[in-house]
C-alpha positions in Angstrom: 119.5 105.3 121.6 123.0 104.2 121.0 122.7 104.3 117.3 120.2 105.4 114.6 118.5 102.2 113.4 118.4 103.7 109.8 121.9 105.0 109.0 123.8 103.6 112.1 125.0 107.2 113.2 125.7 107.8 117.0 124.3 111.2 116.6 120.6 110.7 117.8 119.2 113.2 120.5 116.2 113.2 122.7 113.5 114.9 120.8 110.1 114.3 122.7 108.3 112.3 125.4 104.6 111.6 125.1 104.3 110.2 128.6 104.7 106.6 127.5 107.7 106.5 125.0 110.8 108.4 124.2 111.5 109.4 120.7 115.1 110.1 119.3 115.8 112.2 116.2 118.9 111.4 114.2 121.0 114.6 113.2 122.3 112.7 110.1 119.3 111.0 108.4 116.3 112.7 110.3 114.8 109.5 111.4 112.7 109.7 114.6 112.9 106.3 116.3 111.7 104.7 119.6 114.4 103.2 121.7 114.6 99.3 121.7 113.7 98.7 125.3 110.3 100.6 124.6 109.3 98.5 121.8 106.5 95.8 122.1 107.4 92.1 122.4 106.4 90.1 119.3 103.2 88.7 121.1 102.0 92.0 122.1 103.0 93.4 118.5 100.8 90.7 116.8 98.0 91.3 119.2 97.7 94.8 117.8 98.0 93.6 114.3 95.0 91.0 115.1 92.7 93.8 115.5 93.0 95.1 112.0 90.3 94.3 109.6 91.5 94.6 106.0 89.9 92.6 103.5 90.3 92.4 99.7 86.8 92.8 99.2 86.6 96.3 100.9 86.4 98.9 98.4 87.5 101.5 100.6 90.7 99.3 101.6 91.5 99.0 97.9 91.0 102.8 97.1 93.5 103.3 100.2 96.0 100.9 98.7 95.4 102.5 95.1 97.6 105.4 96.4 100.6 103.3 95.9 99.2 100.9 93.3 98.3 103.4 90.8 101.7 105.4 90.5 103.8 102.2 90.7 101.7 100.4 88.0 102.4 103.3 85.7 106.1 102.4 85.9 106.0 98.6 85.1 106.6 96.9 82.1 103.9 94.2 80.9 104.4 90.9 82.9 106.4 92.4 85.7 106.6 90.3 88.9 106.6 91.5 92.4 106.9 90.7 96.1 104.4 92.4 98.8 105.9 92.4 102.1 103.8 92.9 105.4 100.5 92.0 103.7 98.7 91.2 106.9 96.0 88.8 107.5 93.8 89.7 104.3 96.4 90.3 101.5 95.0 92.7 99.1 97.7 94.7 97.3 99.3 91.4 95.8 95.7 90.5 94.5 95.3 94.0 92.8 98.7 93.6 91.1 97.8 90.1 90.1 94.6 91.1 88.6 96.3 93.7 86.5 98.6 91.3 85.1 101.4 91.4 87.6 101.8 88.3 89.5 102.9 89.0 93.0 104.4 86.9 95.9 103.6 87.8 99.6 105.6 87.4 102.7 104.4 88.6 106.2 106.4 87.3 109.3 103.2 87.3 111.3 100.4 86.0 109.0 102.0 84.6 106.0 105.6 83.7 106.6 107.5 83.1 103.2 111.2 83.7 104.0 112.1 82.0 100.8 110.5 84.8 98.9 113.2 86.9 100.2 115.9 85.1 98.3 114.6 85.8 95.0 114.5 89.0 92.8 111.5 90.9 91.5 110.7 94.0 89.2 109.1 95.4 92.1 108.7 95.1 96.1 106.0 96.8 97.9 105.4 97.3 101.5 102.2 99.3 102.6 102.1 100.6 106.4 105.1 98.5 107.3 108.3 100.8 107.3 106.9 102.6 110.5 107.1 99.2 112.4 110.7 98.4 111.5 113.0 97.8 114.2 116.1 97.8 112.0 114.9 99.9 109.0 118.3 100.3 107.7 119.1 96.6 107.5 115.7 95.7 106.4 115.1 98.4 103.5 118.7 97.2 102.3 117.4 93.6 102.3 114.3 94.5 100.3 116.6 96.4 97.7 118.5 93.1 97.4 115.2 91.6 96.2 115.1 94.0 93.2 116.3 93.4 89.8 118.3 96.2 88.1 115.6 98.8 86.9 113.2 97.6 89.6 111.1 99.5 92.0 110.5 99.7 95.7 107.2 101.1 96.7 106.5 102.1 100.3 103.4 103.6 102.2 104.2 105.2 105.3 103.2 108.6 106.7 106.0 111.0 106.8 106.6 113.2 109.9 104.6 116.4 110.1 105.8 119.6 111.8 103.5 119.3 114.9 105.1 115.7 115.9 103.5 115.7 119.3 99.8 115.9 118.0 100.4 113.5 115.3 98.2 110.5 115.6 100.8 108.2 113.9 102.6 107.9 117.2 99.6 106.7 119.4 100.0 103.3 117.9 102.4 101.3 120.0 103.6 99.4 117.2 104.9 102.4 115.4 108.6 102.9 116.3 110.3 104.5 113.3 109.1 107.7 111.6 110.6 108.9 108.3 110.7 112.4 106.8 111.4 113.5 103.4 114.9 114.0 104.4 115.2 110.5 105.9 114.2 109.0 102.5 116.5 111.2 100.5 119.3 110.1 102.8 118.6 106.5 102.0 118.2 107.2 98.2 121.4 109.1 98.0 123.1 106.5 100.0 122.1 103.7 97.8 122.2 105.4 94.5 118.4 105.2 94.1 115.9 107.6 92.2 113.3 108.9 94.5 109.7 110.1 93.9 106.9 111.2 96.5 103.8 110.6 94.4 101.7 111.3 97.6 102.1 112.4 101.3 102.4 108.7 102.4 103.7 107.2 99.3 107.4 106.8 98.4 108.8 105.2 95.2 112.5 104.3 95.0 114.0 103.1 91.9 117.2 100.7 91.5 119.3 101.9 88.5 119.7 99.7 85.4 123.4 98.4 85.4 125.5 99.7 82.5 128.2 97.9 80.7 
C-alpha cells in the first residue's frame, strides 16, 4: 500500500489478511484499505452489483434508507435540491427526497451515469453504501464536497469499523475496499473545515460552512 487512499500519507501498516485479501491501516487517518492490485476489475465489480435487488416499492429498503433520510431532511430548508450518488439499479433515496419536496438528481457510474450532475452545486449530496467501494476516497469525497453550496450537507451511509475487524461481515464483500472509522471521518472533517455528526452507527452527516463576508 504505497499511500493511504484517503489522506495520501505514506504511513499505512499491514493490519490483517483474511486468506483472500490484505488490509492496510493508516496511522494518520485510521482508514483501512485493500491494496489496488486486490481490487475487482470493473466488469467483476458490476457483476456483484447486478445481484442487488433494491426497489423503490420495498418498505424495508425505504426504512433502511430512512436512517439517513430522516436526520438529513430535518436539516434542509424548504425547496432544497440534492444529488444522490451511487443510486444503483433502483433509485430510491432520490425518490424519497423528491416526494418530500426536495428535487434530487442521480448519478451512478454503473447504472445511471450522469457525470454532468457532478458539475453543478446542490444543497445536499447523498451516497448510501458507496463510500466503502471507493478506490480513491480522498479524491472522490473532495469532489462531492465541491458539489455542495455553502451551508450544504453531505450525507453518507457506510458501516464504521468495529473492534473485532476479522469477524466483521462487511469485509466479506469483495467490492468493499475502504473501511472508515469514527477517527477517519473526524480527520476528513477537520481537514476540510466541516461540521460532523454521527446520527447512527452507519450514518455520517458532514456540513459545509456558510461563507462569511
